[in-house]
Residue, then its C-alpha position, 0 to 999 in steps of 0.5 A: m058654216s061657222e067662222e071656225s070651220k071657214n078658217r080651217s078650210d083656208q089653212h094650207y097643210g104641207t111643206f112647201q105651200g106657205v102663205p099664198t099672199y106672201s111674196q119672198p124677195p129673191a135670195v141675195g148672192f145666188p145667180q138669177p135666171v136670165p134668158p139666153p143671149g139672142a132670145a130678147e131680139p128674135s129678129a137680130p142675126p146671131p153674132p159671127p163666131p170668134q176667130y180664135y178660142a181663148h181656152g184650150y187647143q186652137a181649132g183650124p180648117g183641115y188637119a195637121v201635117a207633120e213635116g220633116t223626115p220621119v224618125r225611125e227607131r232602131r230595131l229591138p234585139c232578140c228577134g224584135i221582142g227586146l232583151g227584157w222579154f227574152l230574159f223573161i222567156i229564158g227565165f222559165f228554162l234557166a231556173a229564174v237566173p235571167w229574171y234577176v239579170g233583167f231586174f238588175l238591168l232595170l235598176c242599173a241601166r238606161v233601158d229603151y222605153r219599148e223594152k221596159p215592160g219585159y224588164i218589169a215582167c222579169t222583176i215581178a217574176a224574180i220577186l215571185a220566184t224569191i217568195a217560192i224559194i223561201f217557202g220551199v226552203t223553209k217548208g221542211t224546217g218546221e217542228m211537228 
């Protein structure tokens, strides 16, 4: 073989091969891998767990017990479903007027958090009823 063919066989082609005799120093600013704690001394026992956890909730033995008298919430009106849902159901039978009442109660009064979904349902129904009424009234006024 000639010298030229020997030099060609020593060349490495590819992206990640580089020159085999060149050693690159470690990158500055990047964390270098280290063995996990306890791997250096296999005969040493692991350290005891700390008595507290500085971040987040405290973990303790057993379970939490709420002490004191239990809080009893008052019963909802209208057979226990609440005034909001009652107005929503009655709105289908009374031409959507109770939906507007529920909407104004939601805006102007202090409502129980358990009744708020019914009032929001009344609000959505009142908006849809308003849109349906507007389209129903303006349907016959267009020119042909």
